[in-house]
N, C-alpha and C positions, 0 to 999 in steps of 0.2 A: 653376831660378834663372836670371834674365836675364843675358845675356853682358855683362860689364863693358867699357865703352869708355874710361873715364878714371878715374884714381885720384889724389886729392890726399892727400899724406902730410905731416903735421906742418908745415904751411906757416906761416911767420912773415914779416911785412912791417912796416917802420917807416920813418918819416922823421924823423931826429934823435931827439928825445925822444918823438915821437908814435908810439905803437904802434897800427897799424891792426887787426891780428889776430895771434894768437899760437898756434902749434901746432894749427892747424885741420886736420881730416881729413874727407874725404867722397868718395864715388864717384858716378859716373854710369853707368847700365847702359842697354842697348838699350830704347827705348820710354819712358825717363824724360823728363818735361817739368817742369823745375825753375825756379821763380821765385826770384830772389835779392833779398832785401829788407834794407835797412840805411839809416841816416840819411846825409845828405850829409856827405862828408868822412870816412866810416868805412871806406872801402876797397873798395867794390863794383867800380868801374872798374879799380882796381889789381889786384884778384884776377883779373878777366877778362884784363887785359894780361899778367899773370904766366902764366896758363894758355896764352895765345896765343904766349908767347915774346917779347913786346914790351918787357918790363921784368923785371929779376931780383927774386928773393925774397931775404930775409936767410938763411933756412934752409928745409929741407923739399924736397920734390920733386913734380913733376907727371909722371905716367906715362900715355901713350896706348897703346891697343892697337895692335899692328903694322898698318900699311897702312890705317889708318882715314882716311876722307874727312872732313875737318874744315873748317868755314868760320866766320868771325868778322865780324859787322857792328859796326863801331865806332860810337860815339855821334855823332861829327862826321866823317863820311867826307870825304876830299879827293881830287880828281882834277886833273890838269893842265887848266887852263881853255882851252887851245888845242885839246884833243882833241874829236872829235865824240862823240856818245852811243855809237855803235857801236864806235868806237876805244877808248873808256874801258872797254867790256866785255871787251876783249882785253888790258887792261893790269892785270888783277887778280892775276895770279900764281897762280891756282888750278891744280890738277893737269891739268885738261883743256887749259887755255891753254898750260901748259908743254909738254905733249905735242904740241900743234899746232905750237908754235914749233920744237920739236926736229925734228918731221917735216919742216917746211919747210927747216930747215938741212940735213938729210940729203938731201933732194931736190935742193937747190941745189948741194951738194957732190958728188952722185953716189956717196955712201957706201952701198954695198949691204950691208955687213957688219952694220949695225944695223937694217936695214930690217924684217926679220921681227919683231924685238922691238917696234919702234915701231908697226908695223901692228897687232900684237896689243893694244898699249896704246890705240891709237886706237879699236879695236873695243870694248874693255872700258869705256872712258870715254864711248862714244857721241860721239866727237869729230867724226865726219864731218858730223853735222847740228847741230854746236854753234851756228853762227850762226842757223840757223832756230829753235832752241829759245830763243835770246836774244831774237829778234824776238817770239816768242809770249809770253814772260813779260813783256817790256816792254809789249806791247799790253794784257795783263791789268792792268798797273799804270798804264795810260793814258799811256804814253810812246810817241808815234808818229813824231815827227820825229827820225829816227836820225842825220841829218846835221847836226843843230843842235850848236853849240859848247857845251861844259860851262859856259863863262864867261857864257853868256846865260841859264842856267837858275836857277830859284828854289831855295831850300834844300830845299823839299819834293820837287822833281823830282830833285835830286841824291841825296837820301835813297832815293828809289825806285830810281834806277839802282844804287846800292850794294846795295840789298835784292835786286834782280834778280841781280846778280853773286854774291851770297851763296847764293841759292836754285838758280841755274842748274846748279851742279856736282852737285846732288843729294847733298849731304853726309849722312853717317850721324849726325854730331854737329854742332850749330850753336850758336854763342853770339851773343846779340843784346843790345846795350847801348842801351837806350831806343829800341826799334825804332819806336814810335808817334810820337816827336817829329817835328814838321813834316809829318806825314801828315794828310790830311783824313779826315773820318769814314768815307767810303766805303772808302778804302784801309785804314783800321784794321780795319774789319769784314771786308774781303777777307782781310787777313793773319790775322786771328783765325780765320776759317773754314779757311784753308789749313793753318795749323799744327795746328788741332784734328783735322783729317782725316788729316794726314800721319803717317807712321811715324818721322819724324826725331826723334832724341833732342835735347833742348833745355836750354840753361842761359841764362836770360834775366834782365836787369835792366829793370824798367819800373815806373812809378808808376801806370799805367792799371789800376785795380782790377777793372773789368769784364773786361779782357783777362786779367789774372792768374787770375781766378776761372774763366773759361771755357776757358782753354788749359792751365794748369798742373795737374799731379797731385801735385806736391810743392812745399813752400816751405822755403827755407833762409834763416834770419835771422842776420845778423851783429850781435851786440849785446854791448857791453862786451868787445870783442876776442875773443869766442868765437862759435861757430856753434850754432844750435839748429835741427835739422831737424823738419819736420812733414809727415807722410804724408797729404796732402790738398790741396784747393784753397784759395783765399784766404779763403773764409768759414770753413773748418775751422781755418785758421791763426789767424784772429782769435779764435775761441773758445778754442783751446788756449793761445794766447799770454796771453790774459786770465787763464786758470787758473795759468799759470806765474808771471805777475806777482803774482797774489794770494798764491801760496805764498811767493814771495820777500819780499813785504811782511809776511806773517805771521811769517816767520823774523826779519825786521828788527825787528818789534814786540817779539818775544820777547827779541831781543838788546838792545833799548832798555831793558827793565826790568833786565836784568843790568848793563847799562852804567851806569845811574844808581847802582846799589849800588857798582860798582867805582870809579866816579868819586868817590863820597863817600869811599871807603877811601883812594884816591890823595891826596885833598886833606887828609884828617885825619892822615895819617902821612908827611909829607914827610921828617922827621928820621930815620925808621926805614926809608926806602925802600931804602937800600942793603942792609939786612939781610933784607928781605922776599924771598920766592921770586921769582927772576928770571922764571920761567915765568908767574907771575901777572901781572907787569908787561907781559910780551910779549902775553899774552892780552888785556889791557886795550886795547892799541893795535889788535889784530886786531878786537876788538869795535867799537871806534870806527869803523874802516873799514867794518865790516858795517852798522852803524847808518846811516851816510851813504849807503849804497846803496839805501835805500828808494826804490821807483819810484812816480812820480806818474802814470804812464801818459799818457793823452791828456786829462787833466782840466783843462788850461789853458783858462780862459775869458777872453776879451778882447772887450769891446764898446765901441767908440768912438761917442760921440753924433754926431760930425760937426758942422761948423758949420751955422748956421741956413740952411734952404733954403725959398724961397717957393713959391707955387703954380705959378708959371710956370717951367718947366724949359727946354725948347727946342721949337721948331717947325721942321720941314723943309718948305720951301716950293718945290715944283716943281724939285727938285734933279735936274740932268742932268749926267752925267759919262761920258766914254769915253776910251779910249786907242786911237787909230786906229780899227780896225773892231770893237774889243772894247767893248761897252756895259757900264757898271757900274750906272748908274741912268738912268732916263728919266722925267722929270716926276714925281719921287717926292715924296710928301707924307706927313708923319707928325707927330703931336702926342704928345710924351713927357710922362707924368704924374708927379706927385709920389710918391716912394718906389717907383717902378717898377724891377723887376729883370729885365732883358732878356738873353737869350742870343742870339748871332749864330752861325749855322752855314751851311756851304756848302763846296763843293769849292774847292781852291786855285785862285786866279785869277779867282774870281767877284766880287771887290771888297770883301770884308769889312773888311780893314785900311784900304783907301782910304776907305770910308764913314766910319769913325771919325776918320781924319785930316782929312776934310772938316769933320766936326763940330767938331774941335779947332782948325781954322783952319790946319793944317799943309799941307793940299792944297786948292787952290781948286776949286770946281765949275765946269763949263763955263757953266752958267746956274743960276738959282735962288739961294736963300740960306737960312742957318740963323739963326733968331731966338732968341737964348739969354737966359734970365732973368738979371736983374742980381745975384741972390744965388748963382748957380751958381759953385762953386769946384771945378774939375776936378782929379782925381788920375789921371795916365795912366801905366800900366805897359805899356811897348812890348815886343814880342817880340824886338826887336833888342837889348834890354838897355841898361845904362848903363855908360859907360867911366869907371871909377874911377882915381884916382891910386893906383898900386900901392904907393906908399910911405906912403900914409895909413893910420892905424889905424882899425879898424872903428868904434870909438866916436866918433872925430872925424868920420867920413863922415856919421854920423847927426846929431851935435850941430851941425854946420854948417847943417843945415836947421831943427832945432828942438831946444830943450833939454827940453821937456816936451810931452805930449799930453794933451788934456782928454778924460776919459771921461764927463763929465756928473755931475750930482748932487754936485758939489764934489770928485770924485775925479780925481786927476792921476797920470800916470806920468812919471818921468824918462826920458831917452833910454836910459840903461843898463837901467832896469826894462823898458822896452818891448822892447829887444833880447833880454832874457832870456825874454820871452814867446815870441819867435821863435827860441828855442833857441840863442842866443849866450850862453854862460856868461861870467861876469865875466873869466876868464882869456882866453877867445877874443876878447873885445871889445878887448883891448889888443894883439892880433896885427895885423900889417900885412896889407893886402888881398891882397898877392901870395901869402900863405900859404893863402888860402882855396881850396877846391875850386870847380868850376864851379857846382855846386848851391848852395854857401854864398854865392857872389857873387850869384846870383839871389835868394837869400833876403834878402841885405843890400839889394839894389835894391828889393825889395818893402817893406822897412822904411822906406827913404827916401821911398817914395811915401805910405805910410800915416801916417807921423808928421806929415805936413803937415796932417793932419786935414781932408781934403777932404769935401765933401758929395755929390760925384758921382764915382764911381770908374769908370774905363774900363780894363779889363784885357785885353790882347791876348796870348793864349796864356800865361797865368800859370803853368800847371802844368808846362811844360817844365823839366826838370832839378831840380824840387823833389821831396824825398822824401815818403813817404806821411804821416809824422808832421806835417811842415810843412803839407801839404795839408789835413789834418784841422784844424789850428789856423786856417788861412786860411778854410776853410769855415765854421767856427764864428764867426769874425770877420764874414764877409760875411752870415751868417744874422741876426746881431744888429745889422748896420750900419744906422744911422738916416739913410739917404740914398738916392741913386739909384745904379743899377749897370748897366753894360753889360759883358758878358763874351764874348770870342771864345775858344773852346776846342774841342779835339777830345776832351777827357776827358769821357766820357759820364756817369761817376759824379759828377764835380764839378758838371757842368751840372744834373744831376737834383736835387742838393742845394741849389743857390743861386739858380736863376732861376725866374721865374713864367711866362714865355712865351718863344717863340723868333721871331726874324726870320730867315727861311730864304732864302738867296741861291741861286737856281737857275742863275744865269748869264744872259747876254744881257739884263740889266736886269730879270729876272723876280724879284720879291721878294715873299714871302708871310709873313703873320703867323700863327703857330700858338699857340693858347691853352693851353699846357701845357709839360711838361718834355721832355727828349729821348726818354726811354723811351716816353712817351705818343705822341710824334711818330712814332717808328719803328713802333709798333703801328698807328697810323692809316695811315701810308704803306704798310705791308704790305697792309692791307685795300684801300686805294685802288688800289695797283698790280694786285691781283688783279681788282678791279672793272673797271679799264680794260682789262686783258687779255681779260676775258670779253666786254666790249663790242666790242672790236676783232677778236675771233675770228670768222672767216667763219661765217655762220649756215647751218644745214642747210636745203635747199630744202623748201618746204611741199608736202604731198601735194595733188594736184589731180585732177579727173575725167579730164582729157586725159592726164596723166602720173601714174599711180597711185603711182610711187615714183621718187625721184631721189636717189641717194646721193652722199656726198662722193667725191671722187676716190680710187680705191683701186688703179688700174692705171696703168701707164706709157702715154704716147702712143706712136705708132709711132716718132717720131724719138727719144724718150727711151729706148725699148727698144733701138733701134739703137745709141745712145750707150752704154747699159749694157753690151750685149754687147761693144762695141768696147773699153770700159774694162777688162773682164776680160782680154781678150787683150793689151791694152797693158800692164797691170800685170804680167802674166806675162812679157812680153817684157823689161820693165824689170828685173824681179827676176833674170832670166837674165843680162841685161847686167851688173848689179851683181855677180853671182857670178863672171862671167868677169873683170871688172875686178879684183876682190879677188884672184883667182888670179894674174892677171898681175902685180899689185903685189907679191905674195908670192914670185914665181918667181925674182927676181934676175936675169932675162934681159933687162930693158928698159934702153934707153939713158936718159940723163938727160932728154932731151926727151920720150921716150915716158913716163917716169915722171911728169913734170909734167902731160902731156896726160891721162894715165889718172887721176891724182889729181883734176884739175879736173873731169873727166867724172863721176867717182863721186859727187862732191858734188852735181852737177846731177841725176844719176839719183835720189839719195836724196830730193831736193826734189820731183822729178816723181812719185815713188812715193807720197809723202805727199799731195800735191795730188790725184792721181787716185784714191787710196784714199778720201779724204774725199768726193769726188763720187760714187764708187761706193756708199758708205754711204748718202748721201742718196737715191740712186735705188733702192737695195735695199729701202727701206721699202714700195715700191709694186710691186716685181718679183714 
């Protein structure tokens, strides 16, 4: 049996009359990779915050194994904007950073009594080369300017720095709240691969269904204030959840038949109700509640016809745009056709959002123009969101835009009915906006865009903070949408379902059109990358009469051999020096100045050993 790392016992959390979950219990063992799924506003982030000790529960307890290394990536990490990237990595408060800070305090105070203990902790946590490991993982996450101020970075860059801080301490258990938000597709796939191969135990909230399917080995769903565990990946969860809902519906159907008979009895015997069995009356109300619990699953269908759109949509004529030395587009031309559904992908900073802002007239191009058809009516969902009046009621926020939406064929929905399709129950519609969770506010923003009945939708990162049920509803809406669509998203599953082709931003104004969805693009790109690698690989020399055989380089040159032998000696010398320094630091016989000097030197020695070992490994292939 796997060693338990964390146990949740009978946990309950509520806000006023709203109960998020009641008496839930589960555990996390070594090697578990658990995805946490629930609707917006049903307690996912609250549960993570309770486990991390950032907010209290009403009752129950959270028990960690002693001395466990634990890390938590919050959904919206924050850093002091005045710090540099590297300084921010030393402000995280993880165990290694605390030990380094304590070590520096001891060295500054000349307190030799605690030195042996702190040196042992430095060794245990690999704190001597902490900065070097920070630099390595930041480079893997494509953060290279370590002296840049946090205030100058994008949301995606800040998320990557927080992710680096979470992973650098090599925790045994990690919690991630929407880790893929604001990450570009390359980074999402890097993180997916890293977590799949890692032995780290994991509890994660994410709406990225491919990510869930490929990383997680268990799913825990919060539903109706309870939890339902599933021992399998996301595909297994979908199958078993469907079976559970079918069973619940069958029970509700059976209850419905009994309910009709009981209701008839209650109506026919009002005068005798006081003399009837109280248990039967109580059972009636229990049945009524059970009948009302019948689940509809994800069968909501919503298809808006959109206002009329003509044949001419838009033409991009020789669009050029740059910010300083960064080129976004260069003499770019494109003709957008009727009912086209385009996905836009590319790394952060390649100009995806800038492109659509130029199309909408929010950002002017340096040269060129967009010629937009007269019948085009844009609906724009920005990744920056919409600032609502917090004291406004949900229904009022939508009704101020439109009272009804036209579905075509004479069908119309009121604002209230439209909100219900996007999972705002009538009672929730009369809540004030300030009571909504972050995901519910994004869902409300989406409703304010769609109820305008646009014929050309532009969605910039629409999947951030939306739960999976809402994403399914939105996907079905977009599949049936009778208009044009442009989507920028890092959600690969979402893109696969709703777009016909991709506009790929490669950076430096290189933009390519790909005729397919994201999965097809990745398959093509993998083949193309292999082809390019084969073409650029140095070819083997051809046999000739003068030279019967000429092989690839298999031996070191004279100078490389000298360097290789020198490296062996140098690494041995550095290892000896490191050992001597460690002994000196542990001896308690050094003065304060000598301790500081030795401490600084051992960090340099560790870096030199890594550098020279890497070069030795390169040369050893031919030795």
